N, C-alpha and C positions, 0 to 999 in steps of 0.2 A: 816290309813286304814289297819286293820288287816285282815289276810286271813280268809276266812270262814264267814266273816261278811255278814249279810243279806243285800240284795240290798234295798236301801231306797232312797227316793227322796232327791237329794242334796239340802242342805239349801242354802240360798243366800250367807251366809258367806263362805261356802265351794266353791261356784262358784267363788266368788271374789278372794279367796285365790288361787285357781287354775289359774285364769287369771293372777294374779300378778306374780305367779311363772313362767308361760309360757313367759310373757313379759320380766321378768328378764333374763331368759335363752336366749331368742332371742336377747336381748340387749347385753348380754355377747358374744354370737356368732358373732354378727355384729361387736362388738368392736375388735374381733380378726381377722375377715375376711376382713373388709373394708380396714384397712391399708395395708394388703397384696395385695389386688386388686389394690389399688391406686399405690402401689409400682411397680406392674407389668405393669400397664398402663403407 
């Protein structure tokens, strides 16, 4: 996504890629936080 790029309707591929990236980030955060929470409990 370059700056100044004209707004355009996201393609299905872009939506899927975005979702995959978000899921991976959440999974990484969960993997870091869950052990800490279980250790505190």
